[in-house]
C-alpha positions as CSV (number, residue, x, y, z in Angstrom):
1,M,49.2,-8.1,-40.8
2,S,51.3,-6.8,-38.0
3,R,51.5,-3.3,-37.0
4,L,54.6,-1.6,-37.7
5,P,56.1,-0.3,-34.3
6,W,56.1,3.4,-33.4
7,S,59.3,5.1,-34.4
8,S,60.9,6.7,-31.2
9,E,60.1,10.2,-32.7
10,R,56.4,9.6,-32.8
11,L,56.3,8.1,-29.4
12,G,58.3,11.2,-28.3
13,I,55.5,13.4,-29.6
14,V,52.7,11.1,-28.2
15,L,54.4,11.7,-24.6
16,A,54.6,15.3,-25.0
17,I,51.0,15.7,-25.9
18,L,49.7,13.4,-22.8
19,A,52.4,15.7,-20.6
20,A,50.8,18.5,-21.8
21,L,47.2,17.2,-21.3
22,G,48.1,15.9,-17.8
23,F,49.7,19.3,-16.6
24,S,46.8,21.3,-18.1
25,F,44.2,19.1,-16.5
26,K,45.7,20.2,-12.5
27,A,43.5,23.5,-12.7
28,I,40.3,21.0,-13.4
29,F,41.0,19.1,-10.8
30,V,41.2,21.8,-8.4
31,K,38.3,23.2,-9.5
32,L,36.1,20.3,-9.4
33,A,37.1,19.7,-5.6
34,Y,36.3,23.3,-4.8
35,L,32.7,22.5,-6.3
36,V,32.3,19.4,-4.1
37,S,31.1,22.1,-1.3
38,P,30.7,25.4,-2.7
39,A,29.2,26.6,0.3
40,A,32.2,25.5,2.2
41,P,35.0,24.7,-0.3
42,V,37.8,22.5,0.6
43,D,40.7,24.8,2.2
44,A,43.6,25.1,-0.5
45,V,46.4,23.7,2.1
46,T,44.4,20.7,2.6
47,L,43.9,19.9,-1.1
48,L,47.6,20.7,-1.7
49,S,48.5,18.4,1.2
50,L,46.4,15.4,-0.2
51,R,48.0,16.0,-3.7
52,M,51.5,16.0,-2.3
53,V,51.2,13.1,0.2
54,L,49.5,10.7,-2.8
55,A,52.5,11.8,-5.0
56,L,55.1,11.0,-2.3
57,P,55.6,7.4,-3.2
58,A,56.5,7.8,-6.5
59,F,58.8,10.7,-6.0
60,L,60.5,8.8,-3.0
61,W,61.4,5.7,-5.1
62,I,62.7,8.1,-7.8
63,G,65.1,10.0,-5.1
64,I,65.9,6.6,-3.7
65,R,66.6,5.1,-7.1
66,S,68.7,7.9,-8.2
67,S,70.6,8.8,-5.3
68,R,72.1,5.3,-5.4
69,G,76.0,5.5,-6.1
70,A,75.8,9.0,-6.2
71,P,77.9,11.5,-4.0
72,P,76.2,13.0,-1.1
73,L,74.9,16.5,-1.1
74,S,76.6,19.3,1.0
75,A,75.1,21.5,3.7
76,R,74.9,24.3,0.7
77,E,73.4,22.1,-1.6
78,W,70.8,20.8,0.6
79,L,70.1,24.7,1.4
80,K,70.0,25.7,-2.0
81,L,67.7,22.8,-2.9
82,S,65.3,23.4,-0.2
83,A,65.1,26.7,-1.4
84,L,64.2,25.8,-4.7
85,G,62.0,23.2,-3.6
86,I,59.9,25.6,-1.6
87,L,59.8,28.0,-4.4
88,G,59.0,25.6,-7.4
89,Y,56.7,22.9,-5.8
90,Y,55.2,24.6,-2.5
91,G,55.1,28.2,-3.1
92,S,54.2,27.9,-6.3
93,S,51.4,25.6,-6.1
94,L,50.0,27.1,-2.9
95,L,49.6,30.4,-4.4
96,D,48.0,29.0,-7.6
97,F,45.6,26.7,-5.7
98,Y,44.6,30.1,-3.7
99,G,44.1,31.8,-6.9
100,L,41.7,29.2,-8.6
101,R,39.2,30.0,-6.0
102,Y,38.6,33.4,-7.4
103,I,39.2,32.9,-11.4
104,S,38.6,30.7,-14.2
105,A,40.7,27.7,-15.1
106,G,41.3,29.2,-18.4
107,L,42.7,32.7,-16.9
108,E,44.4,30.8,-14.8
109,R,46.3,28.6,-17.0
110,L,47.4,31.5,-19.6
111,I,48.5,33.7,-16.6
112,L,50.9,30.6,-15.3
113,F,52.2,30.2,-18.7
114,T,53.8,33.7,-18.5
115,Y,56.8,31.9,-16.6
116,P,59.2,31.9,-19.8
117,T,59.0,35.6,-20.0
118,L,59.2,36.0,-16.2
119,T,62.3,33.9,-16.4
120,V,63.8,36.2,-18.7
121,L,63.0,39.4,-16.8
122,I,64.7,37.8,-13.7
123,A,67.8,37.0,-16.0
124,V,67.6,40.9,-16.8
125,A,67.2,42.0,-13.4
126,F,69.4,39.7,-11.3
127,L,72.0,38.4,-14.0
128,G,72.9,41.1,-16.2
129,K,71.3,39.7,-19.3
130,R,70.2,42.0,-22.0
131,L,66.8,42.0,-23.5
132,E,66.6,41.2,-27.2
133,K,64.5,42.2,-29.8
134,R,62.4,39.1,-29.8
135,E,62.1,39.1,-26.1
136,V,60.8,42.5,-26.1
137,A,58.2,41.4,-28.6
138,S,57.3,38.2,-26.7
139,L,56.6,40.1,-23.4
140,A,54.5,42.6,-25.3
141,I,52.5,39.7,-27.1
142,S,52.0,37.8,-24.2
143,Y,50.7,40.3,-21.9
144,L,48.5,41.8,-24.4
145,G,47.1,38.0,-24.7
146,I,46.6,38.0,-20.7
147,G,45.0,41.3,-21.2
148,L,42.4,39.8,-23.2
149,A,41.6,36.8,-21.2
150,F,41.6,38.9,-18.1
151,A,38.6,41.3,-20.0
152,H,37.1,38.1,-20.9
153,D,36.9,37.1,-17.2
154,L,35.8,40.8,-16.1
155,H,32.9,40.5,-18.6
156,F,31.5,37.3,-17.0
157,A,32.5,38.1,-13.1
158,A,30.3,39.4,-10.8
159,D,33.3,41.2,-8.5
160,L,36.2,42.9,-10.3
161,G,38.0,42.3,-6.9
162,T,37.8,38.8,-7.1
163,V,38.9,38.5,-10.4
164,L,42.2,40.7,-9.2
165,V,42.5,39.1,-6.1
166,G,42.9,35.7,-8.2
167,S,44.9,37.0,-10.7
168,A,47.4,38.5,-8.2
169,F,47.5,35.1,-6.7
170,V,48.2,33.1,-10.2
171,F,50.8,35.7,-11.2
172,A,52.8,35.3,-7.8
173,S,52.4,31.7,-8.3
174,S,53.9,32.0,-12.1
175,L,56.9,34.3,-10.6
176,S,57.6,31.9,-7.8
177,Y,58.2,28.7,-10.6
178,A,60.1,31.6,-12.7
179,F,62.6,32.1,-9.7
180,Y,62.9,28.1,-9.4
181,L,63.6,27.6,-12.9
182,S,66.2,30.7,-12.8
183,G,67.9,29.0,-9.9
184,S,67.7,25.5,-10.6
185,A,70.0,24.9,-13.8
186,G,73.3,24.5,-11.9
187,A,71.6,22.2,-9.7
188,I,70.1,20.0,-12.4
189,Q,73.4,19.7,-13.9
190,R,75.1,18.4,-10.6
191,L,72.6,16.1,-9.5
192,G,70.6,15.1,-12.7
193,S,66.9,15.9,-13.6
194,A,65.5,12.7,-11.9
195,R,67.2,13.3,-8.7
196,F,66.9,17.0,-8.7
197,T,63.2,16.7,-9.2
198,A,62.5,14.1,-6.7
199,L,64.2,15.5,-3.8
200,A,63.0,18.9,-4.4
201,M,59.3,17.5,-4.4
202,L,60.2,15.8,-1.0
203,V,61.3,19.2,0.2
204,S,58.2,20.7,-0.8
205,T,56.2,18.0,0.4
206,G,57.7,18.4,3.8
207,A,57.4,22.1,3.7
208,T,53.4,21.6,2.9
209,Q,52.7,19.0,5.7
210,V,54.3,21.9,8.4
211,H,52.0,24.6,6.8
212,F,49.1,22.0,7.0
213,V,50.0,21.0,10.7
214,L,50.5,24.5,11.7
215,T,47.3,26.0,10.2
216,Q,44.4,23.2,9.8
217,P,43.0,20.4,12.1
218,L,43.8,17.2,11.5
219,G,40.1,16.5,11.1
220,A,40.4,18.6,7.9
221,L,41.8,15.4,6.2
222,I,38.4,14.1,6.7
223,Q,36.8,15.1,3.3
224,P,34.1,13.6,1.3
225,W,35.2,11.1,-1.5
226,P,35.3,13.3,-4.7
227,I,37.8,15.5,-2.9
228,Y,40.1,12.2,-2.5
229,A,39.6,11.4,-6.1
230,C,40.5,15.0,-7.4
231,G,43.6,14.8,-5.1
232,A,44.4,11.1,-6.6
233,G,43.8,12.5,-9.9
234,M,46.1,15.5,-9.4
235,A,48.7,13.3,-7.8
236,L,48.9,10.7,-10.5
237,F,47.5,12.5,-13.5
238,S,48.9,15.8,-13.2
239,T,51.9,15.3,-11.3
240,V,53.8,12.0,-11.4
241,L,52.8,10.9,-15.1
242,P,53.4,13.9,-17.0
243,V,57.0,14.7,-15.1
244,F,57.7,11.4,-16.3
245,M,56.3,11.7,-19.9
246,Q,57.7,14.8,-20.6
247,S,61.6,13.5,-19.5
248,A,60.8,10.9,-22.0
249,A,59.4,13.0,-24.4
250,I,62.4,15.7,-24.2
251,R,64.9,12.0,-24.4
252,R,63.1,11.6,-28.0
253,I,62.5,14.8,-29.6
254,G,64.5,17.5,-27.6
255,A,63.8,20.0,-25.4
256,S,62.6,22.4,-27.9
257,R,60.0,20.2,-29.7
258,S,58.8,19.3,-26.2
259,V,58.0,23.1,-25.1
260,L,56.5,23.8,-28.6
261,I,54.1,20.7,-27.8
262,G,53.5,21.9,-24.2
263,T,51.9,25.3,-25.4
264,L,49.2,23.1,-26.2
265,G,48.3,23.2,-22.2
266,P,46.0,26.6,-22.0
267,M,44.2,25.5,-25.1
268,L,43.3,22.2,-23.5
269,T,42.7,23.7,-20.3
270,I,40.4,26.3,-21.9
271,F,38.4,23.6,-23.8
272,F,38.0,21.6,-20.8
273,S,36.9,24.0,-18.6
274,W,34.2,24.8,-20.9
275,W,33.2,21.3,-21.3
276,L,33.4,20.1,-17.7
277,L,33.0,23.3,-15.5
278,K,30.6,24.8,-17.7
279,E,32.8,28.0,-18.0
280,P,32.0,30.5,-20.7
281,M,34.4,30.9,-23.6
282,S,34.7,33.9,-25.9
283,G,36.5,34.9,-29.1
284,A,38.4,37.5,-27.0
285,Q,39.6,34.6,-24.6
286,L,40.8,32.5,-27.6
287,L,42.3,35.2,-29.0
288,G,44.3,36.2,-25.9
289,A,45.2,32.2,-25.7
290,G,46.6,32.3,-28.9
291,L,48.6,35.4,-28.2
292,V,50.1,33.8,-25.1
293,L,51.3,31.1,-26.9
294,V,52.8,33.1,-29.8
295,G,55.0,35.0,-26.7
296,V,55.9,31.5,-25.5
297,L,57.0,30.4,-28.7
298,L,59.0,33.4,-29.8
299,V,61.2,33.5,-26.3
300,S,61.3,29.9,-26.1
301,R,63.0,29.5,-29.7
302,P,66.3,28.9,-30.0
303,K,68.7,31.9,-30.9
304,S,70.0,30.0,-34.5
305,A,66.4,29.5,-35.8
């Protein structure tokens, strides 16, 4: 008996779930890399450099393919693209990698998930947007959830300062990504999502390598094989594949449903950090995660809903 082929909708849902899984696993790969040599963990710049270099061939291919027959970019467009690439993939990722040195993967993912609410606040501060009641409610609910998850980490942490420093780094990462999202809409409409993402990734890869050359000896690239494995895992399973799968999911089920499914990410990170990293889990952490997800869904819901 032959099996019925999957519908486009069902395939889109599966792709959205797999994309959420891939993105959520990035923090796990980073934490695993730091655990390879706990006494002298790999530097965040070196680890990010490995991730970007290993992901480079895929995005270089996408950039070349999507640019064929397309009009060339003006100097102003290159300047804007470069600024956005540095904010979204270089600055945000580097701050996140630094933060993961100090806090749990679960708290990191919840703080990063504040970027939709931060994007709203940026629109209010710089674009003249007015806050709606549901957006105010979303902010209150999301940050109450962050507070509960923060309290969870404080309970299990030996040093308050460590949690504060790590949380500050990750919050700055989320803010950097929110600025990237706020400025990318026009560029995506002009260039298309594939071309824009690929070119922004190429810019950020260049910025990462410049940072590495200026701050690290070339010998820093000589690492134990598990570091390379974690870098390759981040490049393939938490960067390239999720980007493709998320784009394919959006084409099949729409952006709003993809965002809804993407809210599985923090829960998946909390589960895998408990299972693979032996990080403690508590009711306060799970409740905090639930509140953050409610807040994100509230602010992401279409106005007609």
